[in-house]
C-alpha positions in Angstrom: 63.6 -13.1 35.6 60.1 -11.6 35.6 58.7 -10.2 32.3 54.9 -10.5 32.7 52.4 -10.5 35.6 48.7 -10.9 36.3 46.6 -8.6 38.5 42.8 -8.5 38.0 41.8 -6.4 41.0 40.5 -2.8 41.0 42.1 -0.2 43.2 39.6 -0.7 46.1 40.1 -4.5 45.9 43.9 -4.0 45.8 44.1 -2.1 49.1 41.7 -4.7 50.6 44.0 -7.5 49.6 47.0 -5.6 50.9 45.8 -5.2 54.5 48.6 -5.6 57.0 49.1 -5.9 60.8 49.7 -2.6 62.4 52.6 -4.0 64.4 54.4 -7.3 63.9 56.8 -9.1 66.2 59.6 -11.5 65.4 58.6 -13.9 68.2 55.8 -16.5 67.8 53.1 -16.4 70.5 52.6 -19.2 73.1 50.2 -21.9 72.1 47.9 -21.0 75.1 47.6 -17.4 73.9 47.2 -18.4 70.2 43.5 -17.5 70.0 43.9 -14.2 71.8 46.8 -13.4 69.5 44.7 -14.1 66.4 41.9 -11.9 67.6 44.3 -9.1 68.5 46.0 -9.4 65.2 42.8 -9.2 63.2 41.6 -6.2 65.2 44.8 -4.3 64.3 44.8 -4.9 60.5 45.4 -1.7 58.7 44.3 -0.8 55.2 46.9 1.0 53.1 46.1 4.3 51.5 45.7 4.4 47.7 47.8 7.4 46.6 46.9 8.3 43.0 49.7 10.1 41.1 49.4 11.9 37.8 52.1 9.8 36.1 51.8 11.9 32.9 48.1 11.0 32.7 48.5 7.3 32.7 46.4 5.1 35.0 46.4 1.5 36.4 44.2 -1.0 34.6 43.6 -4.5 35.9 44.8 -7.1 33.5 45.4 -10.8 33.0 48.5 -10.0 31.1 50.6 -7.1 32.4 53.8 -6.2 30.6 56.7 -3.8 31.1 55.7 -0.1 30.6 52.2 -0.8 32.0 51.1 1.0 35.2 50.7 -1.4 38.2 50.1 -1.0 42.0 53.2 -0.9 44.2 53.5 -0.7 48.0 55.9 1.8 49.6 56.4 3.2 53.0 54.2 6.2 53.9 57.4 7.8 55.5 58.3 8.9 51.9 55.5 11.4 52.0 55.1 12.2 55.7 57.4 12.7 58.7 54.6 12.0 61.2 55.4 9.4 63.8 52.4 7.3 63.0 53.4 7.1 59.4 56.8 5.4 60.0 55.3 1.9 59.8 52.3 2.8 57.6 52.1 1.6 54.0 50.9 3.3 50.8 49.8 1.8 47.5 50.8 3.8 44.5 50.4 3.2 40.7 53.8 3.2 39.0 55.2 2.3 35.6 57.0 -1.0 35.3 60.5 -0.3 34.0 62.5 2.4 35.8 63.2 5.5 33.8 66.8 6.6 34.0 67.1 9.9 35.9 69.4 11.3 33.3 67.1 10.7 30.4 65.7 13.7 28.4 62.8 13.7 26.1 60.1 11.0 25.6 60.2 8.7 28.7 59.4 5.7 26.5 62.5 6.1 24.4 65.5 5.8 26.8 66.5 2.6 25.1 67.3 0.5 28.2 65.6 -2.7 29.5 64.9 -1.9 33.1 62.0 -4.1 34.1 64.4 -6.3 36.2 67.3 -5.3 38.4 70.0 -7.9 39.0 70.8 -8.1 42.7 74.5 -8.9 42.0 75.0 -5.6 40.2 72.7 -3.4 42.2 75.5 -1.5 44.0 77.5 -1.1 40.8 74.7 0.2 38.7 74.5 3.9 37.9 70.7 3.5 37.6 69.9 1.5 40.7 72.5 2.5 43.2 71.0 6.0 43.9 67.4 4.9 44.5 68.6 2.1 46.8 70.8 4.5 48.8 67.9 6.9 49.2 65.7 4.1 50.6 63.4 4.0 47.6 62.5 0.4 48.2 59.1 -1.0 47.2 57.0 -4.1 46.9 55.4 -5.1 43.6 52.1 -7.1 44.0 50.4 -9.4 41.7 48.3 -12.6 41.6 51.2 -14.3 39.9 53.9 -13.9 37.3 54.4 -15.6 34.0 57.7 -17.4 33.2 58.9 -19.2 30.1 61.0 -22.4 30.5 64.4 -21.6 29.2 66.3 -24.3 31.1 67.0 -27.6 29.3 67.3 -28.1 25.5 67.4 -24.8 23.6 64.2 -23.8 21.9 63.0 -20.9 19.8 61.2 -18.3 22.0 57.8 -19.1 20.3 58.2 -22.8 21.3 59.0 -22.3 25.0 56.4 -23.4 27.5 54.8 -20.7 29.6 53.8 -21.0 33.3 51.9 -18.9 35.8 53.9 -18.9 39.1 52.0 -18.0 42.3 52.1 -18.5 46.1 50.2 -21.4 47.7 46.6 -20.4 48.5 44.3 -21.3 51.5 41.5 -23.9 51.3 39.7 -24.2 47.9 41.1 -21.0 46.5 42.1 -21.3 42.8 44.1 -18.3 41.7 43.0 -18.6 38.1 39.3 -18.8 39.1 38.0 -15.6 40.7 34.7 -17.2 41.7 36.7 -19.2 44.3 38.2 -16.2 46.1 37.8 -12.6 47.2 40.2 -9.8 48.0 39.9 -10.7 51.7 41.2 -14.2 51.4 43.5 -14.3 48.4 47.2 -14.3 48.9 49.0 -12.0 46.5 52.6 -12.6 45.4 54.9 -9.9 46.6 58.2 -9.0 45.0 61.0 -6.7 46.2 61.8 -3.8 43.9 63.2 -0.3 43.7 61.5 2.9 42.5 62.5 6.3 41.3 60.8 9.6 40.3 61.5 11.1 36.8 60.5 14.6 35.7 60.0 15.8 32.2 60.8 19.3 30.9 57.5 20.6 32.3 58.1 19.3 35.8 55.5 16.6 35.6 56.5 13.4 37.5 56.5 9.8 36.5 57.0 7.1 39.2 58.6 3.9 37.8 60.1 0.7 39.3 62.2 -2.3 38.6 61.8 -5.8 40.1 64.9 -7.3 41.9 66.0 -10.7 40.6 68.8 -13.2 41.5 69.9 -16.7 40.5 67.2 -19.3 40.8 67.1 -21.7 43.7 66.2 -25.4 43.2 62.5 -24.6 43.4 62.7 -22.7 40.0 66.0 -23.6 38.4 64.3 -26.3 36.3 62.2 -23.5 34.6 64.5 -20.5 34.4 68.0 -19.6 35.7 66.7 -16.4 37.4 63.8 -15.6 39.7 62.4 -12.5 41.4 63.1 -11.7 45.1 59.8 -12.8 46.7 58.8 -11.6 50.1 57.0 -14.4 51.9 56.5 -13.0 55.4 55.2 -9.8 57.0 58.6 -9.4 58.7 60.3 -9.4 55.3 57.8 -6.9 54.1 58.5 -4.6 57.1 62.3 -4.9 56.9 62.3 -4.1 53.2 59.9 -1.2 53.3 61.1 0.5 56.5 64.1 2.4 55.1 64.4 4.6 58.2 64.8 1.8 60.7 66.4 -0.9 58.6 69.8 -0.3 57.1 70.8 -1.1 53.5 72.8 -4.2 54.6 69.9 -5.5 56.7 67.4 -4.9 53.9 69.5 -6.9 51.4 69.7 -9.7 54.0 65.9 -10.1 53.8 66.1 -11.0 50.1 66.3 -14.8 49.8 64.8 -17.4 47.5 61.2 -18.3 48.1 60.6 -21.7 49.8 57.0 -22.3 48.7 55.7 -21.7 45.2 53.2 -23.2 42.9 52.7 -23.1 39.1 50.7 -24.4 36.2 51.3 -24.4 32.5 49.3 -21.8 30.5 48.6 -21.3 26.8 50.9 -19.5 24.5 48.4 -16.7 24.0 50.2 -15.0 26.9 53.3 -14.6 24.6 51.5 -11.6 23.0 51.1 -8.8 25.6 48.1 -7.5 23.6 46.1 -10.7 24.6 44.3 -9.7 27.8 41.8 -12.6 27.9 40.9 -14.3 31.1 42.2 -17.5 29.4 45.7 -16.2 29.9 46.2 -17.4 33.5 44.2 -20.6 33.3 45.8 -24.1 33.2 46.3 -25.1 29.6 43.9 -28.0 30.0 41.1 -25.7 31.1 41.8 -22.8 28.7 39.5 -22.5 25.7 41.1 -22.5 22.3 41.3 -18.9 21.0 38.9 -18.1 18.2 40.3 -17.1 14.9 40.0 -13.3 14.5 37.7 -12.0 11.9 39.5 -11.1 8.7 39.6 -7.6 7.4 37.3 -7.0 4.4 40.0 -5.5 2.3 42.3 -8.4 3.0 39.6 -10.9 2.2 38.8 -9.2 -1.2 42.6 -9.1 -2.0 42.9 -12.8 -1.2 39.9 -13.7 -3.3 41.2 -11.7 -6.3 44.6 -13.4 -5.9 43.1 -16.9 -5.7 41.0 -16.1 -8.8 44.1 -15.0 -10.8 46.0 -18.1 -9.7 43.1 -20.3 -10.9 43.1 -18.5 -14.3 46.9 -19.1 -14.7 46.4 -22.8 -13.9 43.6 -23.1 -16.5 45.8 -21.4 -19.1 48.7 -23.7 -18.4 46.4 -26.7 -18.5 45.1 -25.6 -22.0 48.6 -25.2 -23.4 49.6 -28.6 -22.0 46.5 -30.2 -23.5 47.2 -28.7 -27.0 50.8 -30.1 -26.9 49.6 -33.5 -26.0 47.0 -33.5 -28.8 49.7 -32.6 -31.4 51.9 -35.5 -30.1 48.9 -37.9 -30.3 48.1 -36.7 -33.8 51.7 -37.3 -34.9 51.5 -40.8 -33.4 48.2 -41.6 -35.1 49.7 -40.6 -38.5 52.5 -43.1 -38.1 50.1 -46.0 -37.4 47.5 -47.8 -39.5 43.9 -48.3 -38.6 44.7 -51.7 -37.0 47.5 -50.2 -35.0 50.4 -51.6 -37.1 53.3 -49.2 -37.9 53.4 -47.5 -41.3 56.7 -46.9 -43.1 57.9 -43.4 -43.2 57.4 -41.6 -46.6 60.5 -41.5 -49.0 62.7 -38.5 -48.8 62.4 -35.9 -51.5 65.3 -36.2 -54.1 67.9 -33.6 -54.0 68.7 -31.3 -57.0 72.1 -32.9 -57.7 70.5 -36.3 -57.9 68.0 -35.1 -60.5 70.8 -33.5 -62.5 72.9 -36.6 -62.5 70.0 -38.8 -63.7 69.3 -36.3 -66.5 72.9 -36.4 -67.7 72.9 -40.2 -67.8 69.7 -40.3 -69.9 71.2 -37.9 -72.5 74.0 -40.4 -73.2 76.3 -37.7 -74.6 78.0 -37.0 -71.2 81.3 -38.6 -70.2 81.7 -40.4 -66.9 83.8 -37.7 -65.5 81.1 -35.1 -66.1 78.6 -37.4 -64.3 80.8 -37.7 -61.3 81.4 -33.9 -61.3 77.6 -33.4 -61.3 77.1 -35.8 -58.4 79.5 -33.8 -56.3 
């Protein structure tokens, strides 16, 4: 799976980093001719054309945290736009939206309701969405400095608790992919992923180019992290075979898609979880990334919180006063039942009831019989 990438190069830097040999061969040169081959290869390096499309007014912006629906550079064959003989092996870099728009969709291109940032290789030929572009040779290569992946293999965790990693191809020398001061567009190795693209038109006839990244089941190199991985093109021969839709058949093109043999990665901070975080700290190893500063609180929110805290303090004070009053009453009652030296004092005698007073009065009169006295006591 691939759900987030990193590419911090401007258009001019992108085409510089995407230079390619004008012609490549399958055979390796003899060791005696190795130096001559290198000189010849370097002299024939071609720079792809940057083909800017309208794409409904949207443009590519370099970012440390690229998400689906963003516009990113994609490599395609120049033969899609020209029948000239010298364009058959030429390459073009085009900005396209990540997430293929279904050709049958009408209305707002952002509201088709499908998740199309990845295309499963196993279901490619059965898919109504992807089968057409593949048959038409609309194969592309998605470039980036690396892609972010979250560890889903192993014990189940909540999405917010999963560890995030930046995955990239091995670099040459002292190049550190997360530190742009250690590399330039001329010596950096970009990660290249196979994809499919399509062209969608709105009601006005304006076009939007969009793409999906092809994925398949992870090999041993990435299975510990995630059960799926993108189809990474490691060699120039793979690039040629995938892009050259006029020379390479569909079956041969699919045969070029195989798990990568060499990848590197490092753990990154969880700030990459939010696609709105575009900080350069996103792609750094977690031990080197600075802790994100707490955002300044909105003044309205701050005043609301202060008023709420003040009200809570007032309620606590009122409850405390009531509690103190009750305690004082209990203490007063206790003091009334004790003498000055602390010894208990007998409770006062109960007030006589009316019938008791009436019975005593009858007895004092002496003229009342015993039966009347008993009746009065009742």
